N, C-alpha and C positions, 0 to 999 in steps of 0.2 A: 504494500500500500504506500503510495507516495503522499507527500505533504498536502497536495491539493485535495486528494480524496479524504484525508483526515480532516481538513478544514471543512469540507462539505458535510461530513458526518456530524461534526461538532455544531455546524450551523443548523442542521436538521433537528438535532436533539434540543438545541436552544429554542427553536421555533415551536417544537412540540411542548416544551415546558412553559413557554410564554403565552401561547394561544389561550389557555384557560384564564390567565391573569388579564390579558387584553379584553377578553369577552366580559369578564366580571367588571372591569373598570368602565367599559363602554355601557353596560347595563345600568350601573349605579351612578355614573357620572363623577366618580371620585377622581380628583386630580391631586396626586401625591408623589413626592420624591421618596422612593423606597428602594430597598435592596431585598433580594430573595435568595433562598438557598434550599435546594432539594437534597434530601438524604435518603438512604435506605431504598434505593431503586425507585425514586419518586413516591415513596409512601409517606414521607414526612416533608412538610413545607414550612419553612420559617420565613416570616416577613418582618424585616427590620424597618420600622417607620417611626416618625415622631408622633403620629396620631392613630394609634391602633383602634381607638374607639370608633372612628369613622368606618373602618373596615368591618368591625364586629357588628355595628348597627344596633338598632333598637331591639332589645331582647334576643340578641344573637342572630337576627334575621339575615344580616349581611354575610356573616361568616358561614352560616348554614347554606346560603346560596352558592358561595364560593366552593364549599365542600362538595355540593352537588355537581358543579361544573367540573371540578377536578376528578371526582369519582367516575364521571362519565368519560372524561378524556383518557384516563389511565386504566379504566375498567377494574379498579380496586379502591378500597378506602384509603383516603389520604388524611393524615393527621396534620392539622394546621396550628401553628403557634405564632404568636406575635412577640417581638422583642422591641421595646420602646427605645429609640435612639435619643440620647440626650446631647445637648450642645447645639452649636450653630454650624450651618454650612458656610463655607467661605468661597466666594466667587472671585476668581482672579481675572 
């Protein structure tokens, strides 16, 4: 396998992982700067954000919808965690 093929595989994996997040953000209208990390073969998702409450939503409605989208995408249950980022972003 050459470098170009490896890059293409990585791009496809990233797209598969990001599609459910894009769908959720589009449905909810959330505009947030965040980081994400999948672990355990896409069975665990951690979202690092300054505003986890906006993702979770009223009575967990938002996070439940995100879980539905992820479960459908990966065809297995996905555990979602939020880590609150503290501090300020610096723009250069």
